[in-house]
N, C-alpha and C positions, 0 to 999 in steps of 0.2 A: 430767807427769801422763798425757797421751795415751799416752806409752809403757808407763806402768804398766798402763793399761787394755788396750793392745795385747798386753801379756805375758799378761794374764789370759785374753784371748780365745785366745791361742796354747795356753795351758795347757788350756783347755776343748776346743779342737780336738784336741789330742793325746789327751785322755781319750775324745773321741768315737770315735777310730780304735781305742782300746784296748777300748771298750765294744762296738764292732762285732765285733771278733776275740772277744771274750768271748761275745757273744750266738751267733756263729756256731758256736763250739766247744760250746755247749749245755751250760755246767758245772752248771746247775741241774737239768737233766732227771733226773739220778739221785738228787737230794736230795729225799726225800719231805717233809721238814719245810718246805722252801723252796716246794715244789709245793702245800702245804697253805695257804700265806698268800696274801691278797689282794694284797699289795704287798711290794716288796723292803725298803722303808723306812718308818720310823715317819711317821705323817701330819703330825708337827710339823716334820719336815725337808722333806718333798716333797708336793705336792698331787696329783702323779701315782700312780695305782695300776696297777701293771704288774710282771710277772716279767721284762721286757726292760729291760736296762741302758741301752739307747740312748734309750729314752723319757725316762728321767731326765735324760740329757744334754741333750736338746731342751728340757726345762723349763727348765735352766740357761741354755742359750743364748737362749731367749725373754726371760728375765729380763734377760740382759745387754744385749740389743738394746733393751729398753724400760725402762732405768734412769729413776728419777725425775730431774727437773731438780736441779742441785746447790743451788739457792737454797732448796729444801725439804731441808736438811741432815739432818733427822732420817730422813726417808723414804728419802733416798739412802743414808745410813749404815746404815740398817736392811736395805736391799736388798743392798748389798755384803757385809754380814755374813752375810746368810742365803745368799748364793751361795757364801761361804767355807765355811760349815757343809755346804752340799751337796756342793761338791767334795770336801771330806775324807771325806764319808761314801761317796762313789763310790770314792775311793782306798782306802778301808778294805776294800771288797768286792774290788777288783782286787788288792790285796797278798795276798790269800789264794789267789790262782790262778797257774798256771803263765804265764799271759799277762803278768801284772806281774812276775813272777820273771825272765822271760827279758829284757823290754824295760827293766827298771828296777833290777835288783839292785844295781849299783854305783852307780847315778845318782840314786836315790830321795831321799836326803837333800839333795843339791844342788838337784834340781829343786823339792822342796817349799820349800826355803829361797827359792828365786827367786820362786815362786808367792806365798809368805807376804809376801815384801818388796813385790811387786806390789800385794797388797790393802793392805798397810800404807800404801804410798806414796799410793794413791787416797784412802784414808780420811784421811791426814794433810794432803795437798794440800787437799782440801775443807774439812777442819776449819780448817786455818790461814787460808785466804782469808776464810772467813766471821768468824773470830775477829779478823782484821785489820781487817775492815770494821766489825765491831761496836765494837772499840776506837777507831777513827777518829770513828765517830759519837758515841761517849761523849766524846771529846776536843772535837768540835764543840759539843755540848751545854754542856760546862763552860766553853768560851771565851765562848759567847753570854750565859751567865749572869754571868760576870765582866765583860763589857762592859755589861750591864744594870745591874751593881751600881755600876760606875765612873759611868755616866750618872746614877744616883740621887744619887751623891756630888757630882757636878758641880753640881747644883741648889743645894746647901748650901755650896759652896766659895768661898773668897776668890779674888781675882785671881791670886794667886801659886799657890794650890793648884789652881786650875782650869787653869793652864798645864800643870802636872805630870800632872794627871789626863788632860788631852787627849793628852798624849804617850803615856801608858799605854793608853788607848783606841785610839790609831793602832798602837801595837805589837801589841795583841790583835787588831786587824783584820787585820794583816799575818799573823799565826799562823793566824788562822781561814782565810785565804785559802789558806795552804799546807796546811792540814787538809782543806779542801775538794777541793783538787787531789789529795791522797792518796786521798780517798774515790772520786773519779772514776776514778783509776788502778786501783784495786782492783775496782771495778765493771766495768771494761773487761776486766780480767783474767778475771773471773767469766763475763762473756759470752763471751770467746774459748774458755774451757774448755767452756761449754755448746755453742758451735757445733761443736767438735771431737767432743763426745759424740753430737750429733744427726745426724752425717754418715752 
């Protein structure tokens, strides 16, 4: 997961360099339509209002630096998806210029696939960890429910039935112990990922 995030950082760093070349070449100076606009991009894509491409890369970099914690998976997923949309919007502008043509003519598809895989991997890893945790908590709840049911049956059971029910309760407790171990392991994985992100 940290590798996927690292690739995303590398992609943004590469775009920052291309945006700098783009701004230095003053591609928009001769475009009256662009010069008449308050912003290069729609306000639903970027909060930044500027005709300098590097300003938008700064916004992307700031968002990458301050991603929400993974435990808030909706906010985290939304932030990653927003960054993906913004990167694609910047790429669209760059693609229409000689800067992009020179640097990326043969490698665009390959680079774009790597970037998309990096985003997908981040989303998938985050989603899978929390899905795993949710499933384990559900197993824990069901096992505790089953133990409670067996204990209620124990009160009305004969001596022979009580022996069998007690064995079932012991087996359920063993399963519950393994389930709680799995919950702790998943929580440890999540904490490790969060530590890597916050470095």
